[in-house]
C-alpha positions in Angstrom: 5.8 -14.7 -0.4 5.9 -11.2 -1.9 7.9 -8.1 -1.1 5.9 -5.0 -0.7 7.6 -1.6 -0.8 6.0 1.4 0.9 6.9 5.0 0.2 5.4 8.0 1.9 5.7 11.4 0.0 7.7 14.0 2.0 5.5 16.8 3.2 2.8 16.3 0.7 -0.5 14.3 1.0 -0.1 13.4 4.7 -2.6 10.5 4.4 -1.1 9.0 1.2 1.2 6.1 0.7 2.6 4.5 -2.5 2.9 0.7 -2.6 4.7 -1.4 -5.2 5.0 -5.1 -5.5 5.9 -7.6 -8.3 3.3 -10.0 -9.8 4.0 -13.6 -10.7 5.7 -12.5 -14.0 8.0 -10.0 -12.3 6.1 -7.0 -13.5 5.8 -4.1 -11.0 2.4 -3.1 -9.8 2.3 0.4 -8.2 -0.7 1.7 -6.4 -1.7 4.2 -3.8 -3.3 3.8 -0.4 -5.0 6.6 1.4 -5.8 7.0 5.1 -9.5 7.3 5.7 -10.9 7.3 9.2 -7.7 5.7 10.7 -7.7 2.9 8.0 -5.4 2.7 5.0 -7.6 2.0 2.0 -6.6 1.1 -1.6 -7.3 4.1 -3.9 -7.3 2.2 -7.3 -9.9 -0.3 -8.2 -8.2 -1.9 -11.3 -5.9 -4.2 -9.3 -5.5 -7.9 -9.2 -7.8 -9.6 -6.7 -4.9 -10.9 -4.5 -3.9 -7.2 -3.8 -7.5 -6.2 -3.0 -7.8 -9.1 -0.6 -4.6 -8.0 1.2 -6.0 -4.5 2.0 -6.3 -5.1 5.8 -2.9 -6.7 6.0 -1.4 -3.8 4.1 -3.0 -1.4 6.5 -1.3 -3.2 9.4 2.1 -3.2 7.6 1.9 0.6 6.8 0.9 1.4 10.4 3.8 -0.7 11.7 6.3 0.9 9.4 5.2 4.4 10.3 5.4 3.6 14.1 9.0 2.3 13.6 10.1 5.3 11.4 
């Protein structure tokens, strides 16, 4: 179970979201996701495989957070 934190810049980059999460050693991993054709996609490619594999789930979580905001 991991805690993902989402942050959307105010007024800038409408389709951009910053995500941060801790790895197994407690180090923070910070990356961006960008909205492309109604899908949130990971921008960086040098990320651990477990983050890349969660891209679809992260898309769902970001959409849910934005709807509740």
